[in-house]
VEXTI-693663 format. One record per residue (C-alpha): residue in three letters; z, x, y. Coordinates in steps of 0.25 Angstrom, whole numbers, plus 2048, in hexadecimal, padded with zeros to 3 digits. Layout:
BEGIN
alaZXY ...
//
This chain:
BEGIN
metD4D6081E3 argD446141E1 aspD3960C1E7 pheD4060B1F5 alaD396181F8 glnD2B6121F6 glyD23612202 leuD2D61B20A proD27627210 argD2B633207 hisD2F63C213 metD3A631217 leuD42632209 proD4A63F20C alaD4E63921A leuD5262C214 argD5A633209 leuD6163B214 leuD6462E21C valD6B628210 valD7363420D leuD7763521C alaD7B62621C leuD8362820F leuD8A633216 glyD8E62A221 leuD8863322C proD8762E23A glyD7C62423E leuD7962122F serD8761D22A glnD8B60E22A alaD94610236 valD97606241 serD9A60924F serDA9609251 aspDA860225F alaDA05F6259 serDA75EA25F proDAD5DF255 leuDA35D4253 alaDAC5CA259 gluDAD5D2266 leuD9E5D2269 aspD995CB275 argD915BE271 aspD865B6277 argD7F5AA272 trpD725A3275 thrD6D596270 thrD6358B274 argD6B588280 gluD68596286 glyD59596283 leuD57598274 proD4D58F26E hisD5558D261 asnD6359225D serD5F598250 valD5B5A7253 asnD545AC246 alaD505BA24A ileD535C4256 alaD4B5D025A glnD4A5D9266 thrD3D5DF26B proD3C5ED272 gluD3C5E7281 glyD495E127E tyrD475D227C leuD4F5CB271 trpD465C1268 leuD4B5B6260 alaD445AE255 thrD4859F255 trpD4359224F gluD3D58E25C glyD3659B260 leuD385A9264 valD425AD26F argD425B9278 pheD505BC27F asnD525C528A glyD615C428A glnD625B8294 aspD565AF291 pheD4E5AA285 thrD3F5A9285 thrD3A5A1279 pheD2C5A3273 aspD2659826B argD18595265 argD13593273 aspD165A1277 ileD135A7269 proD075A0264 valD055A8258 leuD125A2252 leuD10597247 aspD1E59224A glyD29594254 alaD3459524A leuD375A4249 argD405AB23F alaD3D5BA240 leuD3B5C524A hisD375D4249 valD345DF253 aspD295E824E proD295F8251 thrD215F625E glyD2A5EB263 argD225DF260 leuD2A5D225C valD265CB24F valD2A5BD24D glyD2A5B5240 glyD2E5A723C alaD29599237 argD1C598230 glyD1B5A722E thrD185A923C leuD185B8241 alaD155BC24F argD165C9257 leuD185CC266 alaD0E5D626A hisD115E0275 aspD085D927F glyD115CC27E argD075C5275 trpD0B5BF267 gluD025C225B alaD025BC24D leuD065C3241 proD025C0232 argD095B322E alaD145B3224 proD135A9218 alaD205A221C metD2B5A2227 valD2E5B022C thrD3D5B322A glnD3E5C222D ileD355CD233 glyD375DC231 glyD2F5E8235 aspD2E5F7234 gluD2A60223E alaD1B602239 glyD1A5F423F gluD195ED231 leuD205DF230 trpD285D9224 valD295CA225 glyD335C221D thrD305B321A gluD365A6215 asnD335A6206 alaD265AD207 glyD295BC206 leuD275C720F leuD1B5CA218 hisD175D821C ileD0E5DA228 aspD095E822B argD075EE238 aspCF85EA238 glyCFC5DC236 alaCF85DB227 alaD025D2220 argD065D1211 leuD105C9209 ileD1B5D2202 aspD1B5CD1F3 gluD285C81ED serD255CF1E0 aspD345CE1DB glyD335BE1DC aspD355B51E7 alaD3D5BC1F2 glyD405B01FA serD415AF20A asnD435BC212 hisD505BD219 glyD4F5CB21F leuD485D821F alaD4D5E6220 argD475F421F aspD4F60021A alaD4F60E21D tyrD45611212 glyD3B608218 argD3C5FD20E trpD3D5EE211 trpD485E520C alaD485D620C alaD535CC20B glnD4C5C1203 glyD505B31FE alaD505B91F0 glyD585C61F4 leuD565D41F9 argD485D91F8 valD415E61FB ileD335E81FF lysD2C5F21F5 glyD1D5F41F4 glyD1A5E81FB hisD235DF1F3 leuD315D91F4 argD395DF1E9 valD485DC1E4 proD4F5EA1E7 asnD575F11DD alaD655ED1E3 gluD735E91DE glyD7E5E21E4 leuD765D71EB proD795C81E8 alaD6E5BF1E2 glyD675B61EC proD615B81FA alaD625C4203 thrD645BD211 alaD645C921A ileD615D821A alaD635E4223 valD625F3222 aspD6B5FD22A glyD6760B227 leuD6760D218 argD70601216 leuD6A5F4211 trpD715E7214 metD6E5D920D glyD745CC210 serD745C0206 proD7A5B2205 serD875B91FF glyD895C5207 leuD845D220D pheD815DE205 pheD7C5ED208 valD775F9202 aspD75607207 leuD6760B203 proD676171FA proD5D6241FB leuD4F6221F6 proD4A6221EC thrD5561B1E3 alaD546131D6 serD6360E1D8 proD656001DC leuD6A5FC1EA argD785F81E9 pheD7C5EE1F3 argD8A5EB1F7 proD915E01FE leuD945E320D aspDA15DC20E proDA85D3205 serDAB5C920F leuD9C5C6210 aspD9C5C1202 glyD955B4202 valD915B5210 glyD825B2212 ileD7B5BD21B serD705B8224 argD6D5C522D leuD705D322D leuD6F5DD238 proD745EC238 aspD7C5EF245 glyD775FD247 argD85603246 glyD87601237 glyD8B5F3237 leuD845E6234 trpD825D823B ileD835CD231 glyD7D5BF233 thrD825B5229 pheD7D5A7224 thrD8B5A0226 lysD955AA22C glyD8E5AE239 leuD8D5BC23E metD955C8238 argD955D723A trpD985E2230 thrD9C5F0233 proDA35FB22A argDB05F6231 glyDAD5E822A leuDA75DA22C gluDA85D2239 argDA65C3239 leuDA35BC246 glyDA45AE23F thrD9E5A2245 glyDA2598250 proDA159725F glyD9A5A3266 argD955A8259 proD885A7251 serD8659C247 alaD8A59E238 argD7B5A2235 ileD765AF23B leuD675AE23C serD645BC243 leuD6A5C9248 hisD655D3251 leuD6A5E0259 aspD635E2266 argD615F026D gluD6F5ED274 serD765EC267 asnD785DD26A leuD785D425D trpD705C825D valD735BD254 glyD6A5B1251 serD705A524B hisD6E59624A glyD77595256 glyD6F59D25F leuD6E5AC263 tyrD7A5B5264 argD7C5C326A pheD885CC267 thrD8A5D826F aspD945E3271 leuD965E2280 proD9D5ED288 pheDAA5E4289 thrDB05DD27D thrDBC5D427E valDC75D3274 thrDCB5C4273 argDD25BA26A argDC65BA260 asnDC95C925E glyDD85C725C leuDDF5C6269 proDEA5BB26A aspDE45B6277 aspDD85B9280 pheDE05BA28D valDE35C928E argDED5CE298 thrDEE5DC295 valDE85E728C leuDEE5F5288 alaDE7600280 argDF0609277 alaDEF617272 aspDEB613264 glyDDE60D269 serDE35FE269 thrDE45F5275 leuDEF5EA277 ileDEA5DD27D glyDF45D4283 thrDF05C5284 alaDF65B8288 glnDFA5B527A glyDFE5C2274 leuDFB5D1272 alaDEF5D726A leuDEB5E5266 serDDC5EA265 aspDDD5F625C alaDD460225D glyDCA5FC254 glyDC95EF25C argDD15E6253 valDDA5DC25A argDE75D6255 serDF25CF25C leuE005D525D glyE0E5D025B alaE0B5C5251 glyE195BF24C thrE205C6258 alaE245C2266 leuE185C926B gluE0E5BF264 glyE085B526E leuE0E5BB27B serE065BB288 ileE045CA28A leuE035CF299 serE055DF298 leuE055EA28F alaE0B5F928F aspE09603285 alaE17609280 glyE10613277 proE17614269 argE2160A26C glyE165FF26D valE115F7279 trpE185EF284 valE135E1285 glyE155D9292 thrE155CA290 hisE145BE299 aspE215B7294 aspE285C128B glyE2A5CE293 alaE265DB28D leuE265DE27E leuE255EC277 trpE1B5EA26C aspE1C5F5261 glyE105F0259 serE185E7250 argE245E2258 ileE2A5E0265 alaE335EC267 alaE385E9275 argE385DE27F ileE3A5DE28E aspE3C5D0294 serE435C829F alaE505C8296 alaE4F5D7297 glyE4E5D72A6 leuE3F5D62A8 proE3C5CF2B5 alaE325C62AD asnE2D5C429F gluE1E5C52A5 valE1B5D32A4 argE0D5D72AA alaE0E5E62AB metE155F12A4 valE156002A5 leuE1D60A29D aspE256152A4 glyE2A61E299 aspE34616291 alaE3560C29C leuE2C60029E trpE285FA2AC leuE245EB2AB glyE1D5E22B5 thrE215D42B4 alaE1F5C72BC argE2C5C82C3 glyE2D5D72C6 leuE2D5E52C0 alaE365EA2B5 argE395F82AE trpE3F5F82A1 aspE4560529C glyE4860128E aspE565FB291 argE555F429E valE4B5ED2A8 glnE4B5F12B7 argE435E72C0 trpE3C5E72CD thrE375DB2D5 argE335D82E4 serE415DA2E8 gluE405E92E4 glyE325EB2EB leuE275E52E2 proE1D5DE2E9 alaE1E5D22DF aspE255CF2D2 pheE185CC2CB valE155DA2C5 ileE085DB2BE alaE055EB2BE leuE0C5F72BB hisE086062BB leuE106132BA aspE0961E2C0 argE0962D2BC argE156302C5 glyE1D6252BF argE1C61B2CA leuE1B60D2C7 trpE106042CE valE125F52CE glyE085EA2D0 thrE0B5DC2D4 glyE035CF2D8 thrE075D32E7 glyE065E22E8 alaE0A5EF2E1 argE155F92E2 argE186072DE metE2660B2D9 valE2A6192DE aspE3861E2DB glyE3D6102D7 argE376092E4 pheE2B6012E6 argE206062F0 gluE165FC2F5 leuE075FE2F1 aspDFF5F72FD leuDF55EF2F5 serDF35E6302 alaDEB5F1308 pheDE05EE2FF alaDDB5E0303 aspDE85DA301 alaDE95DD2F2 gluDF55D72EB pheDF45D82DC alaDF65E62D6 pheDF15E32C8 glyDF25F12C2 pheDF26002C5 leuDE960C2C1 gluDED61A2C3 aspDE36252C6 alaDEC6312C4 serDE063B2C7 argDDF6352D5 aspDEE6322D7 glnDEB6232DA ileDEE6152D5 trpDE460A2D4 valDEA5FC2D6 thrDE25F02D0 serDE45E52D9 aspDDE5D72DE argDD65DF2E8 glyDD05E92DF leuDD45F82DC leuDDE5FD2E6 argDE160C2E6 pheDEE6132EA aspDF26222E9 serDFE6252E0 gluE086232EC glyE036152EE thrDFA6172FA proDED60F2FA thrDE16172FA glyDD660D2F7 alaDD16012F1 valDC55FB2EA glyDC25EC2EA leuDB75E22EC alaDB15E82F8 alaDB05F62F1 glyDA85F02E6 leuDB35EC2DC proDAD5E12D3 pheDBA5D92D4 gluDC75DB2DC argDD25D62D3 valDD45E22CA pheDDF5E02BF glyDDF5EE2B9 alaDD85FB2B8 leuDD76082AF argDD06152B0 aspDC861B2A4 serDC46292A0 aspDB76282A7 aspDBE6252B4 glnDBA6172B5 leuDC360C2BA trpDC35FF2B2 alaDCA5F32B8 serDCB5E42B4 glyDCC5D72BC asnDC85C82BC argDBA5CB2BD glyDB85D52B2 valDB95E42B0 leuDB55EF2B9 argDB25FE2B7 valDB06082C3 aspDB06172C4 leuDBD61B2C9 alaDB86262D2 argDAF61C2D9 leuDBA6122DA asnDC261D2E2 alaDB66212EB valDB56122EE alaDC46112F1 aspDC361E2FA glyDB7618302 thrDAE6232FE alaDA561B2F5 thrD9F60D2F5 glyD9A6052E9 leuDA56042DE glyD9B6032D2 alaDA55FB2CA gluDA05F42BD argDA65E62BA pheDA65E12AC thrDA75D32A8 gluDA35C929D leuD955CE29E aspD9A5DB298 glyDA15D428C metDAE5D0292 alaDB35C328D serDB85C029A alaDB85C92A7 glnDC55C32AC glyDCF5CE2AB asnDDE5CB2AB glyDE85D22B4 glyDF65D12B9 serDFB5D82AC glnDF95E62A7 proDF15ED2A1 valDE55E52A3 leuDDB5F029E thrDDD5FC295 leuDD560828F aspDD660A280 argDD5616278 glyDC6613275 glyDC2612283 argDC1603284 argDC65FC291 trpDCE5EF28E pheDD05E4298 alaDD95D8298 thrDD15CB29B alaDD25BC29A alaDCA5BC28E glyDCE5C7285 alaDD05D7286 alaDC25DC28B argDBF5EB287 valDB45F428A hisDB0603287 proDA760A292 alaD9E60E287 aspD9A600284 leuD975FE293 alaD8E60A293 glnD87605286 hisD835F828D thrD7D5FF299 leuD7760C292 serD69607295 alaD635FB29C proD5C5F0293 proD4D5EE293 valD485E529E valD3C5DC29C ileD335D42A6 gluD335C62A0 serD2B5BE2AA valD225BE2B6 thrD205B12BE alaD165AF2C9 aspD195A22D1 glyD1F59C2C5 glnD155A02BC argD195A92B0 metD105B52AE alaD0C5BB2A1 leuD125C829D serD0B5D1294 glyD125DE291 argD105E829D alaD035E12A2 proD035DE2B1 valD075D02B5 leuCFC5CA2BE leuD025BF2C7 proCF95B42CC alaCF35B72DA glyCFC5B12E5 thrD095B12DD argD145AE2E7 argD205B02DE leuD235BA2D3 gluD2E5BA2C9 valD315C42BF argD3C5C22B4 tyrD425CE2AC alaD4D5D02A3 glyD555DC29E leuD565DB28F alaD655DD28D pheD6C5D4284 alaD7B5D8285 leuD7D5D7294 proD705D129A gluD785CA2A5 argD7C5D72AA leuD6E5DE2AC argD695E12BA tyrD5B5E12BE argD535E72C9 hisD445E62CC argD395E92D6 leuD2A5E62D8 alaD235F32DA glyD195F12E5 pheD225E72EC aspD305EA2EB thrD355F72F2 aspD415F92E9 trpD485F32DD ileD4F5E52DE gluD5C5E42D7 argD5E5D62D0 glyD6B5D72C9 proD6A5CE2BD gluD5F5C62C2 alaD525C82B9 leuD485C22C3 alaD3F5C82CE gluD385BF2D8 tyrD2D5C32E2 thrD265BA2EC glyD1A5BD2F5 leuD155C92EE proD085CE2F3 proCFD5D12E9 glyCFE5DE2E2 argD025E62D5 tyrD115E72D3 valD1A5ED2C9 pheD275E52C6 gluD325ED2C1 valD405E92BC gluD4C5F12B7 valD595ED2B0 alaD665F42AF hisD745F12AA proD7F5EF2B4 argD845FD2B2 glyD766032AF alaD6C60A2B7 trpD5E6052BC glyD5160B2B7 gluD5560B2A8 serD4D5FE2A4 glyD425F72AB alaD355EF2AA serD295EE2B3 leuD1D5E52B4 valD105E62BC ileD0E5D92C4 gluD005D72CB leuCFF5CC2D6 proCF05CB2D9 argCEA5C62E6 leuCE55B82E9 trpCD65B72EC trpCD85B82FA glnCE05C42F8 glnCD55CC2F1 proCD25D92F9 leuCC35D62FA leuCC65C82FF glnCD05CE309 alaCC65D930D leuCBB5CE310 alaCC55C5317 alaCC95D131F leuCBB5D4323 alaCB85C5326 leuCC45C532F leuCC05D2336 alaCB25CC338 pheCB85BF33D valCC15C7346 alaCB55CF34B alaCAD5C234D ileCB85BC355 trpCB95C935D argCAA5C9360 trpCAA5BB364 argCB65BD36D valCAF5C9373 argCA35C1375 glyCAB5B637B ileCB25C0384 alaCA55C6389 alaC9F5B838C asnCAB5B4394 gluCAA5C139B argC9B5BE39E argC9F5B03A2 leuCAA5B53AB glnCA05BF3B1 argC965B43B4 leuCA15AB3BA valCA65B73C3 gluC985BA3C7 gluC965AB3CA argCA35A93D2 thrCA05B63D9 alaC925B13DD valC985A43E3 ileCA35AC3EA gluC985B53F0 glnC905A93F4 glnC9C5A23FB alaC9F5AF402 alaC915B0407 argC925A240C leuC9F5A5413 argC995B1419 pheC8D5A941E glnC9659E424 alaC9E5A942B aspC925AF431 gluC8D5A2435 pheC9A59E43B alaC9A5AC443 argC8C5A9449 glnC9059C44D alaC9C5A1454 argC945AB45C 
//
């Protein structure tokens, strides 16, 4: 192995030796450590896409992601681009340089250009301006494409060796100097800059332009079917198992000593390998589906409904750490969403969970409709009480009894004290309990308060004392109990609530809050000396003496009003559950809204979109939510026990995803987009549509958008999840379309895209023509004015002549009359 150092820059050798030493010492960042909070494989959220959802073919042979965020898929029916919601297929009509649309390999070069390869040795590259360019043709079907930081490409083929394409485009075939190496099944580059190839004839290393058989021990004879490198560890898959070696310092003459990864993989054919970035390895097989190895062990997902098919064709980790799996049955996405749900497939006896309780040792008890289970601090779930009377019971309530064990309230069998191995005590109707249906319990020293379907009870170890409506309860159906810091008992029922002070019940006026009736639970805030009641009208607040001091319901911005339970965490956040999900709200803000000194609650609601198997919480028993030692919040739901850590919520909203402008349409005609070049619309465009997408693949449905058209819009227009902008009647001009994307809990301005859009004038809208038209109009108006003036002058002259003529006639008549008068006067004399 001395020739490992051939071609390696001399100045890198000391650094590489140091890397090896550090890795062997197990120093942080280089040891094969796996994140302790990695969710079990079976708990990861899964999605599936097939030809029903838009894939052109269900076999996804390769997956890659380009810098702007798009996911690309190689299929037998063309190249596919995926934005998280929609597929766009490119065939030979869209990529003319392709010799065949059947694609098998993808690669993204250092500059972000996508390289595709497939049948007939076709190789094409997507340039930055959106044009496709042909690369030198391979001698046979392309099976794999690898590349280095210098932009050189290594192309694996079907039974025709390897093709090397340098950054200038010159191609040469890698000689198979040690015999026929067969088809290529994988390529990987190690920390020393050397390329390894998984070939049909076995493992090969490229040395001096040739494919060589490495000096290695411990590998089976026959094909190498998969290969991967993680730091200084080399993994190789074969039809008979998975093997690994930690590469030694250079130079060395010692053989590489491969070891089997896991005995249970003996005889399992390995099709794909992908390091998970945390010291673990994703494993695709030929017949056993998907697996994951971590130092904690091997996890098998298996095959069947909702899981990838037996043969895994491709694996890819995107920038959000989502795992993408290509199989013969379509495309799958596995993601660690903020919420995970513990269900029957994790070991619960039933999915219908009524109560959850965190214990001091870091474990959480989960009460279901068919038994009690425990999730330990490491996440392992097991049923409790097998072979005892606890097995299979419908569990309604839990109360921690410390070193004595836990009290378990049941639907039909009263309350049982479980000490971890047996039932140490039982309280039921035979012992004086009002009913065997126990929905709430709270410890009071050595005594136990129990809320049942037929009243309240207190057990002191020897006898049971009971209270019903006749003693002052608002109803016998008790569903919530709380013992405050002063030792006073608060009781919730289906028709009101009471406080027990000095052995007597005092009424809590729930009806003052929009006729509230159900008191599902209590949350004490000792720092403010107040109690919150979770009810069918939201969150109701009382002081420690039972006086109403405020409420927060639908009108104040609460996402739902039927609240089953609430807890306060160390960050002064209130968490609550209901039939429509889980909510989180700042407690100081909640109080301000209840006081009437603030508006806008700012509550966050979490549902199935955040990873919950079901947003429908369960109520009428307690506790329905709990906070474990590791900081996870647990919630009882109709489809398992949902859990979340605030850090996981923050992880999914640390930064906004990239956003891209996908299409511009003018009056139904799709316009060509070329990089950041302006889009020139046809003159006279009446309707403009711009479609865009935020490239988030874990929670794409929860993205929100806003856009504006600079030069037309005066402000941003918020569109919620709608990824479309529409404009009509735009005047000609130059505009800049801008769009931003944000997570539901993220801020605006972190991620955006823009595009210059130009709308030219019609011929009659040209400035010169408009100026000429204006001059012509002015001339016309002037001519009309002159004509009108001349007409008015002519009229004036005509009228003047008429006046003169009429005046002359009148004067003649007057003269005649004077003459006649004079004649008449003479005759009279």
